C-alpha positions as CSV (number, residue, x, y, z in Angstrom):
1,M,-9.4,-0.2,24.3
2,A,-11.9,1.7,22.6
3,R,-14.0,0.3,19.9
4,G,-12.3,0.4,16.4
5,D,-8.8,0.8,18.4
6,H,-7.1,-2.6,17.9
7,P,-3.6,-2.2,17.9
8,M,-2.7,-4.5,14.7
9,R,-5.3,-2.7,12.5
10,T,-2.9,-0.5,11.4
11,P,-0.2,-2.7,10.4
12,F,-2.6,-4.8,8.4
13,Y,-4.1,-1.8,6.9
14,G,-0.3,-1.1,5.9
15,V,0.2,-4.5,4.3
16,L,-2.9,-4.0,2.4
17,L,-1.6,-0.8,0.7
18,I,1.7,-2.4,0.1
19,V,-0.2,-5.7,-1.7
20,A,-2.8,-3.2,-3.7
21,A,0.2,-1.0,-4.9
22,M,2.0,-4.7,-6.5
23,V,-1.1,-6.2,-7.5
24,S,-1.9,-2.8,-9.6
25,S,1.4,-2.4,-10.8
26,T,1.8,-6.1,-12.1
27,L,-1.8,-6.0,-13.6
28,V,-1.0,-2.8,-15.3
29,S,2.4,-4.1,-16.7
30,V,1.1,-6.9,-18.4
31,A,-1.9,-5.3,-20.3
32,G,-2.3,-1.5,-20.1
33,P,-1.5,1.5,-22.3
34,T,1.7,3.7,-21.6
35,W,-0.4,6.4,-20.2
36,L,-2.4,4.3,-17.7
37,R,1.1,2.6,-16.8
38,V,2.8,5.7,-16.0
39,V,-0.7,6.7,-13.3
40,V,-0.5,3.7,-11.6
41,Y,3.0,3.5,-11.1
42,I,3.0,7.4,-9.8
43,L,0.2,6.5,-7.3
44,A,1.4,3.0,-6.5
45,A,4.7,4.2,-5.6
46,P,3.5,6.8,-2.6
47,A,0.7,4.2,-1.4
48,A,3.3,1.7,-1.0
49,L,5.6,4.1,0.8
50,V,2.4,5.0,3.2
51,G,1.8,1.3,3.7
52,F,5.6,0.7,4.8
53,V,5.2,3.6,7.7
54,M,2.0,1.9,9.0
55,T,3.2,-1.3,8.8
56,F,6.8,-0.3,10.7
57,R,5.7,2.5,12.6
58,D,5.3,1.0,15.9
59,Y,8.1,-1.6,15.8
60,N,10.7,1.2,17.1
61,R,9.4,0.7,20.9
């Protein structure tokens, strides 16, 4: 295994993306103008999807 190729790093980054999407959506829904909510929701959805794929991509083996 080369330096920086730890097998559990990719799922961890995926979980971080999911958590970041959830936290940002929650924070903006509590206090934020409508245009900011829309922008954050549009950016959070693909981030959560990419995080989901990164987290569960190795479980099919």
